[in-house]
C-alpha positions in Angstrom: 81.2 34.5 -128.0 78.2 33.6 -130.1 78.3 34.4 -133.8 75.5 34.2 -136.4 76.5 32.8 -139.7 73.8 34.0 -142.2 73.6 32.1 -145.4 72.5 34.0 -148.5 71.9 32.6 -151.9 70.1 33.3 -155.1 66.8 31.5 -154.5 66.4 30.7 -158.2 69.6 28.8 -158.2 68.6 26.8 -155.2 65.2 26.1 -156.7 66.9 24.9 -159.9 68.7 22.0 -158.2 67.4 18.5 -158.7 66.2 16.6 -155.6 69.4 14.5 -155.8 71.6 17.7 -155.9 69.8 19.2 -153.0 70.0 16.0 -151.0 73.7 15.6 -151.7 74.4 19.2 -150.6 72.3 18.8 -147.4 74.1 15.6 -146.6 77.4 17.4 -146.8 76.1 20.4 -144.8 74.7 18.1 -142.1 78.1 16.4 -141.8 79.6 19.8 -141.0 76.7 20.4 -138.6 77.5 17.1 -136.8 81.2 18.0 -136.5 80.4 21.4 -135.0 77.9 19.8 -132.6 80.6 17.3 -131.5 83.0 20.3 -131.0 80.2 21.9 -128.9 80.4 25.0 -131.1 77.0 24.8 -132.9 73.8 26.2 -131.5 70.5 26.5 -133.4 70.6 26.3 -137.2 67.7 26.6 -139.7 67.0 26.2 -143.4 64.4 28.8 -144.2 61.4 28.3 -146.4 60.8 30.0 -149.7 60.7 33.8 -149.8 57.4 33.4 -151.7 55.9 32.2 -148.5 57.4 35.1 -146.5 55.8 38.3 -145.3 57.3 41.5 -144.0 55.9 43.6 -141.2 56.8 47.3 -141.5 55.5 50.7 -140.8 54.4 52.7 -137.7 52.1 51.4 -135.0 50.9 47.9 -135.5 52.6 48.0 -138.9 51.4 46.6 -142.2 52.0 43.1 -143.5 53.5 43.0 -147.0 53.9 39.9 -149.1 57.4 38.7 -149.9 60.9 39.2 -148.6 62.0 42.4 -147.0 65.0 43.1 -149.2 65.1 44.0 -152.8 68.3 42.1 -153.5 69.5 39.3 -155.7 70.5 37.1 -152.8 68.0 36.2 -150.1 68.6 35.0 -146.5 67.9 31.2 -146.8 69.4 29.9 -143.5 71.4 30.6 -140.5 73.7 29.0 -137.9 74.4 30.2 -134.3 78.0 29.2 -133.4 80.1 29.6 -130.3 83.8 30.4 -130.8 86.2 32.5 -128.7 87.0 34.7 -131.6 85.5 35.8 -134.9 88.3 33.9 -136.7 86.8 30.6 -135.5 83.4 31.6 -136.8 84.9 32.6 -140.1 86.6 29.2 -140.4 83.3 27.5 -139.7 81.7 29.6 -142.5 84.6 28.6 -144.8 83.8 25.0 -144.2 80.2 25.6 -145.1 81.3 27.5 -148.2 83.4 24.6 -149.3 80.3 22.5 -149.3 78.1 25.2 -150.9 80.5 27.4 -152.9 77.8 29.5 -154.6 76.4 30.7 -151.2 77.4 33.9 -149.4 78.0 33.7 -145.7 77.8 36.8 -143.4 79.3 36.4 -140.0 78.1 38.7 -137.2 78.5 38.8 -133.4 75.3 38.0 -131.5 74.8 40.6 -128.9 71.8 39.0 -127.2 71.0 35.3 -127.3 67.7 34.0 -125.8 67.4 30.3 -126.5 63.6 30.2 -125.8 61.7 27.0 -125.7 62.9 23.8 -127.4 61.2 23.3 -130.7 60.7 19.9 -132.3 63.2 19.2 -135.1 62.1 17.9 -138.5 60.2 19.2 -141.4 58.6 22.6 -141.5 55.0 23.3 -142.4 55.8 23.5 -146.1 57.6 20.1 -146.1 61.1 21.6 -146.3 63.9 20.6 -143.9 
């Protein structure tokens, strides 16, 4: 079964990290990523750009585009992983491993009811230079 591990964090905390702190954390998270790839349990994963660059589409009909994140919360969705485990317990253990690397993040684990892989996208830096 596929599960989404949604990574939430206070964006101001993430933005306060030095380049060295961010690089060290990403190195540890990418090591976890590599282990899950080797286990054939990791699908797509993404680190999302700043919520300051986000827009929200809401309303009836064609909708209205609103600047900023969609939720008025302290934590924002800053990344996600799609994992494949037979039970939710396996996905929870994967989230625990991610949390050991990034203990101030919050991880939400949800079953994926429909997964459409779409076209392969090139990996690397996003438009705003973030990984």
